[in-house]
Structure formats: C-alpha cells, structure tokens
C-alpha positions in Angstrom: -29.9 17.6 -54.5 -27.0 15.5 -53.5 -23.5 16.8 -54.1 -20.6 14.3 -54.3 -16.9 14.8 -53.6 -14.5 12.5 -55.4 -11.2 11.4 -53.8 -8.6 8.8 -54.3 -7.9 6.1 -51.7 -4.5 4.8 -50.8 -5.0 1.8 -53.1 -6.1 3.9 -56.0 -9.8 3.4 -56.0 -12.1 6.4 -56.4 -14.5 7.0 -53.6 -17.5 9.4 -53.8 -18.5 11.0 -50.6 -21.7 12.8 -50.1 -20.9 16.3 -48.9 -24.3 17.9 -48.4 -27.9 17.1 -49.1 -30.5 19.7 -49.8 -34.0 19.1 -48.4 -37.0 21.1 -49.7 -40.0 21.3 -47.5 -43.4 20.2 -48.8 -44.6 23.8 -48.6 -41.9 24.9 -51.1 -39.9 26.6 -48.4 -36.2 27.4 -48.4 -33.7 24.6 -49.0 -32.0 23.3 -45.8 -28.4 22.0 -46.2 -27.5 19.2 -43.8 -24.2 17.5 -43.3 -24.4 14.1 -44.8 -22.9 11.1 -43.2 -21.8 8.4 -45.6 -22.7 4.8 -45.1 -22.8 1.7 -47.4 -25.4 2.9 -49.9 -24.7 6.6 -49.4 -27.8 7.4 -47.4 -28.1 8.9 -43.9 -29.8 6.7 -41.4 -31.1 7.5 -37.9 -30.7 3.9 -36.8 -27.0 4.0 -37.5 -26.6 7.2 -35.5 -28.6 5.6 -32.6 -26.3 2.6 -32.7 -23.2 4.8 -32.6 -24.3 6.8 -29.6 -23.4 4.0 -27.2 -19.9 3.8 -28.7 -19.5 7.6 -28.4 -20.1 7.4 -24.6 -17.7 4.5 -24.3 -15.1 6.2 -26.4 -15.2 9.4 -24.3 -14.8 7.4 -21.1 -11.9 5.5 -22.7 -10.2 8.7 -23.8 -10.7 10.2 -20.3 -9.2 7.1 -18.7 -6.2 7.0 -21.0 -5.7 10.8 -20.5 -5.8 10.2 -16.7 -3.2 7.5 -16.9 -0.9 9.6 -19.1 -1.2 12.6 -16.8 -0.6 10.4 -13.8 2.6 9.0 -15.3 3.8 12.5 -16.3 3.3 14.0 -12.8 4.8 10.9 -11.1 7.9 11.3 -13.3 8.2 15.0 -12.4 7.9 14.1 -8.7 10.5 11.3 -9.0 13.0 13.7 -10.7 12.5 16.4 -8.0 13.4 13.9 -5.3 16.7 13.0 -7.0 19.7 14.5 -5.2 22.2 13.9 -8.0 24.8 12.8 -5.4 26.4 10.4 -7.9 27.3 13.2 -10.3 30.6 15.0 -9.6 30.3 18.7 -9.2 32.9 21.1 -10.7 35.1 22.9 -8.2 34.2 26.4 -7.0 35.8 29.2 -9.0 38.7 30.9 -7.3 38.7 34.5 -6.3 41.0 35.3 -9.3 38.5 33.6 -11.7 35.6 35.4 -10.1 37.3 38.8 -10.5 38.3 38.0 -14.1 34.7 37.0 -14.9 33.2 40.2 -13.2 35.7 42.4 -15.1 34.7 41.0 -18.5 31.1 41.3 -17.6 31.1 45.1 -17.7 
C-alpha cells in the first residue's frame, strides 16, 4: 500500500510525494512501514542510494571544511579585537571627589 501526500509547489503545480510504503512478507507476516524516497517514477531504488553515498561523504567533508574556515575567521577576529588598545578613542576624564561622593550618596 502506497500512501501519497499532495502539496503545492511555488509555481502552482501539484506534486504527490510517497510518504510510506507497506511491505507484506510472503509468509503473510506483519506489515513493515519504510520511509519512501521519491524519485522520477515514484519508486525507491537501491542504485540511486548507492550513487548518492559518494556525494554524502563529499558533502560532509565540504561542510566540515567550511565550518573550520568560519570558526577560524571567528576566533581570528576575537584575537584581533583583544589586541586592540583603543588609543585613538578619547577617554572621559576621571570623576572628581565631589562627583564620587554624590554618586555614592545616591547609591544608598
């Protein structure tokens, strides 16, 4: 038994996607539901899965490489900012004793 799910695409076409497929054993055992991958004629094929395995490995390696580059840039940026001494930014003057005492009296 093949159950289909209908959905609309961005261009308005209806697409049917196979959600599950029920397989009954020859010995009339219980039904087994398998997730169904959807390809051109709506049938699951082992050959397509075998072909995709090499891409999966390459995609994982690419994701790790990109993640490493992003992480490296992030930590390099943090290191560069920590080394900055901000000498070109003028600092406000130190508060006077009167201002300090006024601040401490309002703090209570």
